[in-house]
N, C-alpha and C positions, 0 to 999 in steps of 0.2 A: 504494499499499500504506500503511495507517495506521502512524503512528510507533510505536504500541504493539506492533504485530506485528514491526517491525524491532527494537524493544527486546527482544522475546522471542527473536528469532533471535540477537541478540548474546549474550543470556544462555545460550542453547544452545551457541553457539560457545565461550564462556568455560568452560562446563562440560566440553566435549569437550577443550579445551586443558588443563584441570586433570587430566583422566584421563590424557592423554598424559604430562604432567609427573610424575604419580604413578608411572606405569610407568617413566619414566626414572630416578626416584629409587630405585625398587626394583632396577633393573638396576645402578645405580652401587653400591648397597649390597652386591649379590651379587658384584660384581667383573667382571661381563661388559662393563661400559662403564668407560672411564677417568674418574677423578675422585676427589676426596677429601671430607673432612668439610666443608670450606668450600663446595664445590659443593652438597653435600646440604643444608646449611643455607640457602644462597641459594635453591635450588629449592623447599624446603619453605615458605620465606617467600612466594615467588612463587605457590605452590600455595594458600596461605591467602588471599592477596589475590584470586586468580582465583575461588576458591570463594565468598568473601564477595560479590564483585561479581556473580557469576552468581545467587546466591540473592536478593540485593537487586533486581537487574533483573527476575528472574523473578517475585518477589512483586509488584512494582509493575506489571508487565505483566498479571498475573492480575487485579489490582485495577482495571486500566484507567487508571492514572495515568501520565502522560507526564513523565519526568524527564530525557530526553535533550535535547529541544529547549529546555528552560529554560537549559541550560548551554552551548549552541552559539552 
C-alpha cells in the first residue's frame, strides 16, 4: 500500500478520534460524565490538535505529498 494512502487513513482515524472526543466533551458539559472544567479544557486542546493534524495529513495526502516517511 502506498505511504500516501496510509497517511490518508491516519488522517481519517484522527478525525474519527476528534469526533469521539467532541462527544465526550459535550457529555462532560451536560453532566452525564464525571469531570470538571480542567478536563474540558484539556480535551478541547487535544481536540484542536487532532483536528489540525487530520486536516494537514488529509490535505497532503490529497496532494500526493508524503510527509510521514520524511520524519521516520
